[in-house]
C-alpha positions in Angstrom: 157.2 111.5 80.8 154.7 114.2 79.7 152.1 111.5 79.0 152.6 110.1 82.4 152.1 113.5 84.1 148.9 114.0 82.1 147.6 110.6 83.2 148.5 111.3 86.8 146.7 114.7 86.6 143.6 113.1 85.2 143.6 110.6 88.1 144.2 113.4 90.6 141.3 115.5 89.3 139.0 112.5 89.0 139.7 111.7 92.6 138.9 115.3 93.6 135.6 115.1 91.8 134.7 111.8 93.4 135.6 113.1 96.8 133.6 116.2 96.2 130.5 114.2 95.1 130.9 111.8 98.1 131.2 114.8 100.4 128.0 116.4 99.0 126.1 113.1 99.3 127.2 112.7 102.9 126.1 116.3 103.6 122.8 115.8 101.9 122.2 112.6 104.0 123.1 114.5 107.1 120.7 117.3 106.2 117.9 114.8 105.6 118.4 113.1 108.9 118.6 116.4 110.8 115.5 117.7 109.0 113.6 114.5 109.7 114.4 114.9 113.4 113.2 118.5 113.4 110.0 117.5 111.5 109.2 114.8 114.0 109.6 117.2 116.8 107.5 119.8 115.0 104.7 117.2 114.5 104.9 116.2 118.1 104.2 119.9 119.0 101.3 119.9 116.5 99.8 117.0 118.3 100.1 118.9 121.6 98.4 122.0 120.0 101.6 124.0 120.4 101.7 125.5 116.9 104.3 128.2 117.5 106.8 125.7 118.9 106.0 123.4 116.0 106.7 126.1 113.4 110.0 127.0 115.0 111.2 123.5 114.4 109.6 123.1 111.0 111.1 126.3 109.7 114.5 125.1 110.7 113.8 121.8 108.8 112.7 123.7 105.7 116.2 125.4 105.4 117.6 121.9 105.1 115.0 120.0 103.0 112.6 122.5 101.4 111.3 119.9 98.9 110.2 117.4 101.4 106.4 116.9 100.8 105.9 115.5 104.4 107.5 118.6 105.8 105.4 120.9 103.7 102.2 119.1 104.9 103.3 119.5 108.5 104.0 123.2 108.0 100.5 123.6 106.5 99.0 121.9 109.6 100.9 124.2 111.9 99.9 127.3 110.1 96.3 126.1 110.0 96.5 125.7 113.8 97.4 129.4 114.0 94.5 130.3 111.7 96.9 131.4 108.9 94.8 129.6 106.3 96.3 131.4 103.3 99.8 130.2 104.2 98.6 126.8 105.2 97.0 126.3 101.8 100.2 127.3 100.0 102.1 124.7 101.9 99.5 122.0 101.2 99.6 122.8 97.5 103.4 122.6 97.5 103.2 119.2 99.2 100.9 117.9 96.6 103.0 119.4 93.8 106.0 117.5 95.2 104.0 114.3 95.7 100.7 114.2 93.6 99.4 111.0 95.2 99.9 112.3 98.8 96.4 111.7 100.1 97.0 113.2 103.5 98.1 116.5 102.0 95.1 116.5 99.7 92.8 115.9 102.7 94.6 118.7 104.6 94.1 121.1 101.6 90.4 120.2 101.6 90.1 120.8 105.4 91.8 124.2 105.0 89.2 125.2 102.3 86.5 124.1 104.7 88.0 126.2 107.5 88.2 129.1 105.0 84.5 128.5 104.1 85.5 128.1 100.5 82.9 125.4 100.0 83.3 124.9 96.3 87.0 124.3 96.4 86.5 121.9 99.3 83.9 120.0 97.4 86.3 119.7 94.4 89.0 118.3 96.7 86.9 115.9 98.7 85.0 114.6 95.6 88.3 113.6 94.1 89.5 112.1 97.3 86.3 110.1 97.9 86.7 108.5 94.5 90.3 107.4 95.2 89.9 103.6 95.7 93.3 103.5 97.4 92.3 106.0 100.1 91.9 104.0 103.3 89.2 106.1 105.1 86.7 107.3 102.5 84.1 108.1 105.1 86.1 111.2 106.1 86.0 112.9 102.7 82.3 111.8 102.3 81.5 113.4 105.6 83.4 116.5 104.7 81.4 116.7 101.5 78.3 116.5 103.6 79.5 119.4 105.7 80.3 121.5 102.7 76.9 120.9 101.0 75.2 121.6 104.4 76.8 125.0 104.5 75.8 125.7 100.9 72.3 124.8 102.1 72.1 122.0 99.5 70.6 119.7 102.0 69.7 116.8 99.7 73.3 116.3 98.7 74.5 116.8 102.3 72.1 114.1 103.4 73.3 111.8 100.6 77.0 112.3 101.5 76.5 111.8 105.2 74.5 108.6 104.6 77.3 107.3 102.3 79.8 108.0 105.1 77.7 106.2 107.6 77.2 103.3 105.3 80.9 102.7 105.6 81.3 103.6 109.3 77.8 103.4 111.0 79.1 104.9 114.3 81.1 107.8 112.8 79.9 110.5 115.2 80.8 113.5 113.0 78.7 112.2 110.1 75.9 111.3 112.5 75.8 114.8 114.0 76.0 116.3 110.5 73.1 114.1 109.3 71.0 115.1 112.3 71.6 118.8 111.7 70.8 118.3 108.0 67.5 116.6 108.9 66.7 119.5 111.3 67.4 122.1 108.6 65.1 120.1 106.2 62.3 120.1 108.8 62.6 116.2 109.2 62.2 116.5 112.9 61.6 112.8 113.7 64.6 111.7 111.7 66.7 114.4 113.4 65.6 113.1 116.8 66.3 109.5 116.0 69.8 110.4 114.6 70.8 112.5 117.6 69.5 109.9 120.0 71.7 107.3 118.4 74.6 109.7 118.4 74.4 110.5 122.2 74.3 106.8 122.9 77.6 106.4 121.1 79.2 109.6 122.5 77.3 110.4 125.8 79.9 113.0 126.9 79.7 115.0 123.7 78.1 118.2 124.9 77.2 119.6 121.5 75.2 116.5 120.7 73.0 117.0 123.8 72.4 120.6 122.7 71.5 119.4 119.2 69.1 116.8 120.6 67.5 119.4 122.8 66.8 121.6 119.7 65.2 118.6 118.0 63.0 118.1 121.0 62.1 121.8 121.1 61.1 121.6 117.4 58.8 118.7 118.2 57.5 120.6 121.3 58.8 118.0 123.7 60.0 120.5 126.2 60.6 118.2 129.2 63.0 116.1 127.2 64.6 119.2 125.8 65.1 120.6 129.3 66.8 117.3 130.3 69.2 117.5 127.4 70.0 121.2 128.1 70.8 120.3 131.7 73.2 117.6 130.3 74.7 120.2 128.0 75.4 122.6 130.8 76.9 119.8 132.9 79.3 118.7 130.1 80.2 122.0 128.4 83.1 124.2 129.6 81.6 126.8 132.0 82.6 129.9 130.1 82.1 128.5 126.6 79.6 129.9 124.1 77.9 126.5 124.1 77.4 126.7 127.9 76.1 130.3 127.7 73.6 129.4 125.0 72.4 126.3 126.9 71.8 128.4 130.0 69.7 130.9 128.0 67.7 128.1 126.4 67.3 126.4 129.8 65.7 129.6 131.2 63.2 129.7 128.4 62.3 126.1 128.8 61.7 126.6 132.6 59.2 129.3 131.7 57.6 126.9 129.2 57.4 124.2 131.8 56.1 126.6 134.5 59.1 126.1 136.8 
């Protein structure tokens, strides 16, 4: 009789443990589904540029699944959108710690270092990413390397990286603009003009490119063409933007040059 009671007790306790485990698994699954929905909503807000609303949803998700690398990356992007680069970097690092092969988070970390003007750390990140043969869009890290080297005034390496990006994507406008600015900084005026002229053909409504081309024309003393590009810049740029204000001032100086 006693043996039978012991057996029944064991079965009872085993069933309790099993039920408890099943309950925890069900709760974990429910938390994951709820967190995923919150993350998706947060990412939608990021796409809209509403970073405060995004963080509100993402912080809720973090209470449910703090070790989700995709959530950590999204939180980093939201904080980056609010210019809280230190917090953004910590979230990107956590995402990579949780998923070391997470290329999007590695790219985000590099972008955060660029925004923080920590050129050396950005170069380290993007060099690693550009060598990853599994990374589907290597022209992005190559172009980002060009930007970092440009800001370090190492123009030969900036030129090299921008050209490598354009070898993969010949119409990649960010790399074209970066290459043109690099040529301008090197005093390679003709190459700068040719590069910017190609760029404005690809992206004719990109106001900054017309401003860049105007500066290349000014450097070559072609003030008439420079004036035309400045007028185009003023036409395309938001009226109260710094770009528009700068273009207006340059336009006035060019009018004096041209005797208007």
